[in-house]
C-alpha positions as CSV (number, residue, x, y, z in Angstrom):
1,M,7.8,-21.4,-88.3
2,V,6.9,-23.3,-85.2
3,L,10.6,-23.7,-84.3
4,L,11.2,-20.0,-84.9
5,N,8.3,-18.9,-82.6
6,Y,9.3,-21.2,-79.8
7,M,13.0,-20.2,-79.9
8,L,12.2,-16.5,-80.1
9,A,9.9,-16.8,-77.1
10,L,12.6,-18.7,-75.3
11,V,15.2,-16.0,-75.9
12,V,12.8,-13.2,-75.0
13,T,12.0,-14.9,-71.7
14,F,15.7,-15.4,-71.0
15,L,16.3,-11.6,-71.6
16,G,14.2,-10.8,-68.5
17,L,17.3,-11.7,-66.4
18,F,19.3,-9.0,-68.3
19,V,16.5,-6.4,-67.7
20,G,17.0,-7.2,-64.0
21,L,20.7,-6.7,-64.5
22,V,20.1,-3.2,-66.1
23,L,17.9,-2.4,-63.1
24,V,20.8,-3.2,-60.8
25,F,23.1,-0.9,-62.7
26,T,20.7,2.0,-62.9
27,A,19.1,1.9,-59.4
28,T,21.8,0.5,-57.2
29,E,20.8,2.4,-54.0
30,E,17.1,1.2,-54.2
31,L,18.2,-2.5,-54.4
32,K,19.0,-2.8,-50.7
33,A,15.6,-1.4,-49.7
34,G,13.8,-3.5,-52.2
35,R,15.6,-6.8,-51.7
36,K,12.9,-8.4,-49.6
37,F,10.2,-7.3,-52.1
38,F,12.3,-8.8,-54.9
39,I,12.5,-12.1,-53.1
40,L,8.7,-12.1,-52.4
41,L,8.0,-11.2,-56.0
42,T,10.1,-14.1,-57.3
43,R,8.2,-16.5,-55.1
44,I,4.8,-15.1,-56.1
45,I,5.6,-15.2,-59.9
46,F,7.0,-18.7,-59.7
47,S,4.0,-19.9,-57.8
48,L,1.7,-18.3,-60.3
49,A,3.5,-19.9,-63.2
50,F,3.4,-23.3,-61.5
51,V,-0.3,-23.0,-60.6
52,L,-1.3,-22.0,-64.1
53,L,0.5,-25.1,-65.5
54,L,-1.1,-27.4,-63.0
55,L,-4.5,-26.0,-63.6
56,S,-4.1,-26.5,-67.3
57,Y,-3.4,-30.2,-66.6
58,S,-6.6,-30.5,-64.5
59,I,-4.8,-31.2,-61.2
60,P,-7.2,-30.9,-58.3
61,W,-7.2,-27.5,-56.6
62,W,-6.5,-28.9,-53.1
63,L,-3.4,-30.6,-54.4
64,I,-2.2,-27.4,-56.0
65,V,-2.7,-25.5,-52.7
66,I,-0.7,-28.2,-50.8
67,M,2.2,-27.9,-53.4
68,V,2.3,-24.1,-53.2
69,I,2.3,-24.1,-49.4
70,A,5.1,-26.7,-49.5
71,Y,7.1,-24.6,-51.9
72,F,6.8,-21.5,-49.7
73,A,7.7,-23.5,-46.6
74,V,10.8,-25.0,-48.2
75,D,11.9,-21.8,-49.8
76,Y,11.4,-19.9,-46.6
77,H,13.6,-22.2,-44.6
78,Y,16.2,-23.1,-47.2
79,R,16.0,-20.4,-49.9
80,I,16.0,-22.6,-53.1
81,D,18.8,-21.8,-55.4
82,E,17.8,-19.7,-58.4
83,R,19.4,-22.2,-60.8
84,Y,16.9,-24.9,-59.7
85,I,14.0,-22.5,-60.1
86,Y,15.1,-21.6,-63.6
87,A,15.4,-25.3,-64.5
88,L,11.8,-25.7,-63.3
89,L,10.7,-22.7,-65.3
90,A,12.3,-24.2,-68.4
91,V,10.2,-27.3,-67.9
92,I,7.1,-25.2,-67.4
93,F,7.9,-23.3,-70.6
94,F,8.2,-26.5,-72.5
95,L,5.1,-28.1,-71.1
96,S,2.9,-25.1,-71.8
97,Y,3.8,-25.0,-75.5
98,R,0.8,-27.0,-76.7
99,N,-1.7,-24.5,-75.3
100,Q,-1.1,-21.2,-77.0
101,N,-2.9,-19.0,-74.3
102,L,-1.0,-20.8,-71.5
103,F,2.2,-20.5,-73.4
104,I,1.8,-16.7,-73.7
105,L,1.0,-16.4,-70.0
106,E,3.9,-18.6,-68.9
107,S,6.3,-16.7,-71.2
108,M,5.2,-13.4,-69.8
109,L,5.6,-14.7,-66.2
110,I,9.0,-16.1,-66.9
111,F,10.1,-12.8,-68.4
112,L,8.8,-10.9,-65.4
113,Y,10.4,-13.4,-63.1
114,G,13.8,-12.5,-64.6
115,F,13.5,-8.8,-63.4
116,P,13.9,-9.5,-59.7
117,A,15.9,-12.7,-60.2
118,G,18.5,-10.9,-62.3
119,S,18.6,-8.0,-59.9
120,L,19.2,-10.3,-56.9
121,F,21.8,-12.3,-58.7
122,C,23.8,-9.3,-59.8
123,E,23.4,-7.3,-56.6
124,K,26.9,-8.1,-55.4
125,L,28.5,-7.6,-58.8
126,V,27.4,-4.0,-59.2
127,K,31.0,-2.7,-59.6
128,K,32.0,-5.4,-62.2
129,K,29.6,-5.0,-65.1
130,L,31.2,-7.4,-67.6
131,L,31.7,-10.1,-64.9
132,A,28.0,-9.7,-63.9
133,I,26.9,-10.2,-67.5
134,G,29.0,-13.2,-68.0
135,K,28.1,-14.9,-64.7
136,L,24.4,-14.2,-65.2
137,F,24.5,-15.8,-68.7
138,L,26.6,-18.8,-67.6
139,N,24.7,-19.5,-64.4
140,H,21.3,-19.5,-66.3
141,L,22.4,-21.0,-69.6
142,H,20.8,-24.3,-68.5
143,Y,17.4,-22.6,-68.9
144,L,17.9,-22.3,-72.6
145,I,19.2,-25.8,-72.9
146,I,16.5,-27.5,-70.8
147,A,13.7,-25.7,-72.7
148,A,15.2,-26.1,-76.2
149,L,16.4,-29.7,-76.2
150,P,13.0,-31.5,-75.5
151,F,11.4,-29.2,-78.1
152,L,14.0,-30.1,-80.7
153,V,13.7,-33.8,-80.0
154,V,9.9,-33.9,-79.9
155,Y,9.0,-31.5,-82.8
156,L,11.9,-32.1,-85.3
């Protein structure tokens, strides 16, 4: 039952990307105006997920503030690739599993992160729906693998 719950939560969080894809296909004209807000939203949601995980491990608040500021500075100057962020989200997903309340919060945040991330990823592929679905799945498949493998190794 534990394996089923974990894998189901993993798949549901991954589906947030496809909700963002649907958002692109249904509201194409709003995407250009909302692009900067989607980028800001992804940064805020990732930071919140990261902060919640660090707080659950009793990391000092001043160190968390430094890490979040460093993340915003690096992301502002270099725009961190979404694949790396999703790899980190997979690690956060796995590390939060032992605390049920944290796991629920992190799962919700990762699902919500998928809305703007999926929209931004598929913004240039609006005319090619099947290609967008395939590329979105293949470019973020590592999220499922990174989150599932450690769980299978540790808990089975």
